[in-house]
C-alpha positions in Angstrom: 0.0 0.0 0.0 1.6 3.3 -1.1 1.9 6.0 1.6 -0.3 9.1 1.5 2.6 11.4 1.3 4.0 9.5 -1.7 0.6 9.8 -3.5 0.4 13.6 -2.8 4.0 14.1 -4.1 3.2 12.1 -7.3 0.1 14.3 -7.8 2.1 17.4 -7.3 4.7 16.3 -9.9 1.9 15.4 -12.4 0.3 18.8 -11.9 3.7 20.6 -12.3 4.2 18.8 -15.6 0.8 20.1 -16.9 0.9 23.4 -15.2 0.8 25.5 -18.3 -2.1 23.5 -19.8 -3.9 23.9 -16.5 -3.2 27.7 -16.6 -4.8 28.1 -20.0 -7.7 25.9 -19.0 -8.4 28.1 -15.9 -8.3 31.2 -18.0 -10.8 29.8 -20.4 -13.0 28.0 -17.9 -13.2 30.6 -15.0 -12.3 33.8 -17.0 -9.6 34.6 -14.5 -6.9 36.9 -15.8 -3.5 35.4 -16.7 -1.7 37.5 -14.0 -3.8 36.0 -11.2 -3.0 32.5 -12.3 0.6 33.3 -11.4 -0.7 33.9 -7.8 -3.8 32.7 -5.9 -5.5 30.9 -8.8 -2.8 28.4 -9.6 0.9 29.0 -8.7 0.4 29.7 -5.0 -1.8 26.7 -4.2 0.4 24.4 -6.4 3.4 25.5 -4.4 2.2 24.3 -1.0 -1.4 22.8 -1.0 0.0 19.3 -1.5 3.4 19.6 0.3 2.1 21.1 3.5 -0.4 18.3 4.3 2.2 15.7 3.3 4.7 17.1 5.7 2.1 17.1 8.5 1.5 13.3 8.1 4.7 12.6 10.0 4.6 15.7 12.3 0.9 15.8 13.4 0.2 14.5 16.9 -2.1 11.6 15.9 -1.9 10.2 19.4 -1.7 12.3 22.6 -1.0 10.7 26.0 -3.0 12.6 28.6 -1.4 10.6 31.5 -3.0 8.7 34.3 -5.9 10.0 36.4 -7.8 8.7 39.4 -11.5 8.3 38.6 -13.6 8.7 41.7 -16.6 7.1 40.2 -14.8 3.8 39.7 -12.1 4.2 42.3 -9.5 3.2 39.8 -6.4 4.8 38.3 -7.1 5.1 34.6 -4.8 5.7 31.6 -6.0 8.3 29.1 -5.1 8.8 25.5 -6.5 10.9 22.7 -6.5 9.4 19.3 -7.2 11.3 16.1 -8.5 9.1 13.3 -9.9 9.6 9.7 -13.5 10.6 9.6 -14.3 8.4 6.6 -15.8 9.7 3.4 -15.5 13.4 2.7 -17.8 15.2 0.3 -15.9 18.2 -1.0 -18.1 20.8 -2.7 -16.1 23.5 -4.6 -17.2 26.9 -5.8 -16.5 28.5 -9.2 -14.6 31.6 -8.1 -11.3 29.8 -7.1 -12.0 26.3 -8.5 -8.5 24.8 -8.5 -7.3 26.5 -5.3 -10.2 25.4 -3.2 -10.3 21.9 -4.7 -6.6 21.1 -4.3 -6.7 22.2 -0.6 -9.8 20.2 0.2 -8.5 17.2 -1.6 -4.9 17.2 -0.2 -5.9 17.7 3.5 -8.6 15.0 3.3 -6.2 12.5 1.8 -3.4 13.3 4.1 -5.6 12.5 7.1 -6.5 9.1 5.7 -10.0 9.9 4.2 -11.6 9.1 0.9 -13.0 12.0 -1.1 -15.9 12.7 -3.4 -15.0 15.9 -5.2 -17.9 17.9 -6.5 -16.9 20.9 -8.7 -19.2 23.8 -9.5 -21.2 23.3 -12.7 -19.5 26.3 -14.3 -15.9 25.1 -13.7 -15.7 21.3 -13.9 -12.6 20.8 -16.1 -9.9 21.5 -13.5 -11.5 18.9 -11.2 -11.7 16.3 -14.0 -8.1 16.9 -14.8 -7.2 16.2 -11.1 -9.1 12.9 -11.4 -7.4 11.9 -14.6 -3.9 12.7 -13.2 -4.6 10.7 -10.0 -5.5 7.7 -12.1 -2.7 8.1 -14.6 0.2 9.4 -12.6 -0.2 8.3 -8.9 -0.4 5.1 -6.8 -3.5 6.4 -5.0 -5.8 3.3 -5.0 -8.9 3.2 -7.1 -12.0 4.6 -5.4 -10.1 6.8 -2.9 -10.8 9.9 -5.0 -14.0 10.3 -7.0 -14.9 13.3 -9.1 -18.6 14.0 -9.7 -19.2 16.7 -12.3 -22.7 17.7 -13.2 -24.7 20.7 -14.6 -27.3 20.3 -11.8 -26.5 22.2 -8.6 -28.6 19.8 -6.6 -26.3 16.9 -7.2 -24.2 18.2 -4.3 -27.2 17.8 -2.1 -27.1 14.0 -2.7 -23.7 14.1 -0.9 -25.4 15.9 2.0 -28.2 13.4 2.2 -26.2 10.2 1.8 -25.6 8.2 5.0 -22.4 6.9 3.3 -20.8 10.4 3.4 -19.4 11.2 6.9 -18.3 14.9 6.4 -19.2 17.7 4.0 -16.5 20.4 3.3 -18.4 23.2 1.5 -17.2 26.6 0.2 -19.9 28.8 -1.1 -22.9 31.0 -0.2 -24.4 31.3 3.2 -27.8 30.3 1.9 -26.5 27.0 0.6 -24.5 26.5 3.7 -27.7 26.8 5.8 -29.4 24.2 3.5 -26.5 21.8 4.0 -26.8 22.1 7.8 -30.5 21.4 7.5 -30.2 18.4 5.2 -27.1 17.0 6.9 -28.8 16.9 10.3 -30.7 13.7 9.5 -27.4 11.7 9.3 -25.6 13.8 11.9 -23.2 15.0 9.2 -20.0 16.6 10.3 -19.5 19.9 8.5 -16.8 22.3 7.5 -18.5 25.5 6.0 -16.6 28.4 4.5 -19.5 30.8 3.6 -19.3 34.0 1.6 -20.6 37.5 2.0 -20.1 41.0 0.8 -17.6 42.1 3.4 -17.4 45.9 4.0 -14.2 47.9 4.0 -14.5 49.9 7.2 -12.4 53.1 7.2 -11.8 54.8 10.5 -11.0 58.5 10.8 -7.3 58.0 11.5 -6.8 55.6 8.5 -4.8 56.5 5.4 -7.5 57.1 2.9 -5.5 56.4 -0.2 -4.4 53.0 1.1 -7.9 52.2 2.3 -9.2 52.9 -1.2 -6.6 50.6 -2.7 -7.4 47.8 -0.3 -11.1 48.2 -1.0 -10.5 48.1 -4.7 -8.7 44.7 -4.7 -11.8 42.6 -3.8 -14.0 44.7 -6.0 -11.9 43.7 -9.0 -11.3 40.1 -8.0 -11.3 38.6 -11.5 -13.7 35.8 -11.2 -16.1 37.6 -9.0 -16.9 39.8 -11.9 -16.5 43.2 -10.4 -19.2 43.2 -7.8 -20.0 46.3 -5.7 -17.6 46.6 -2.8 -19.2 48.0 0.4 -17.3 50.8 2.2 -18.2 52.3 5.6 -16.7 55.5 6.8 -17.7 58.6 8.8 -19.7 61.4 7.1 -16.8 63.7 7.1 -14.7 61.5 4.9 -17.5 60.0 2.7 -17.3 62.5 -0.2 -13.5 62.3 -0.4 -13.5 58.5 -0.2 -16.2 58.2 -2.8 -14.3 60.4 -5.2 -10.9 58.6 -4.8 -12.5 55.1 -4.9 -14.5 55.9 -8.0 -11.4 57.2 -9.8 -9.6 54.0 -9.1 -12.5 51.9 -10.2 -12.8 53.9 -13.5 -9.3 52.9 -14.4 -10.0 49.1 -14.2 -12.1 47.9 -17.1 -12.9 44.3 -17.9 -10.6 43.0 -20.6 -9.6 39.7 -22.2 -8.3 37.5 -19.5 -5.6 36.1 -21.8 -3.8 39.5 -21.9 -0.9 39.7 -19.4 -1.9 43.1 -18.1 -5.6 42.4 -17.5 -6.7 42.8 -13.8 -10.5 42.4 -14.2 -11.8 39.6 -16.4 -15.3 38.6 -17.5 -18.1 37.4 -15.2 -18.5 33.6 -14.9 -22.0 33.5 -16.4 -24.9 35.6 -17.6 -26.7 34.7 -14.4 -23.9 36.1 -12.3 -23.7 39.2 -14.5 -27.3 39.9 -13.9 -26.7 39.5 -10.2 -23.8 42.0 -10.3 -25.8 44.5 -12.2 -28.6 44.0 -9.7 -26.2 44.9 -6.9 -25.1 48.0 -8.7 -28.8 49.1 -9.1 -29.4 48.4 -5.5 -26.4 50.4 -4.5 -27.6 53.4 -6.6 -31.0 53.2 -5.0 -29.7 52.8 -1.4 -26.5 54.8 -1.3 -26.1 58.5 -1.0 -23.9 58.6 -4.0 -22.8 56.3 -6.8 -20.4 56.5 -9.7 -19.0 54.5 -12.6 -22.0 52.2 -12.4 -22.8 51.9 -16.1 -22.6 48.4 -17.5 -20.1 47.9 -20.3 -18.3 45.4 -22.5 -14.6 45.7 -23.4 -14.0 46.5 -27.0 -14.0 43.4 -29.2 -15.3 41.2 -26.4 -17.9 38.6 -27.6 -18.0 36.2 -24.6 -21.4 34.9 -23.6 -20.6 35.6 -19.9 -20.5 39.4 -20.4 -18.9 41.8 -18.0 -19.6 44.9 -15.9 -17.4 47.8 -15.0 -16.1 48.0 -11.4 -18.4 50.3 -9.5 -18.4 52.2 -6.2 -21.1 53.2 -3.7 -20.7 54.9 -0.3 -22.4 54.3 3.0 -21.9 56.8 5.8 -22.1 56.5 9.6 -23.4 59.1 11.9 
């Protein structure tokens, strides 16, 4: 039986051999700009997502001796040990915004701790996951059936993992609404859960903060390539609201969606038409609710003919009393 660390190392080597093909695949599949694949979308997770769990296999305290203790109920001296064991079958449900990064982390950590995995990619981004499955079969000694990839266009396929008594744990990254449903459906089988749930986090700017730096920090998530330029919420005092809105909107105006294949592109297309409509809905909501809004007009980059469409980064301001 091959060791888990050997299997993870074999998978890392196989991915390194096909890294450039995977890069082009991510650009086409998720619409992420090329420059971001050299960071959080591909190169960064490939550097340590497999090596770190493999290292922990030998270093992690799988067994802890808690020493002897006198138990008054039985009147005996009792030895105590804490053992950490695999949970069993892990259902790993992955979102579309960082498909490879999330998938490889879930997969590696589950395998390193002795579990089997059913990997469920998002319907919009299945190909990086099926590549993982192929490389595991072709290039590693990981036994058949240890890793299973289930790709489907139906979002509810993931719910089958939540309902199945054969699945011991669900690791889910996605929306809060779906996370709540997973908790509800998993209760019937006392499913263990790891939930990483999303939300539109606000950039809170205090009065003593450096405003230019705050605007730059706030702009980063607003132009996260695969999120498709959603509205970024900013909270600051009334005295700074006008200045912040002006600076932030100027920065937003300079970042237009462009072809993700171009090396200088920061903001790529939205993942789907459904998500594009959602983004534009947030913009309209921001215009209705905020005191001021700018750069909110939807647009397409020149020459862009993608079905997913795009929207220009936008800014809205909220003020506190």
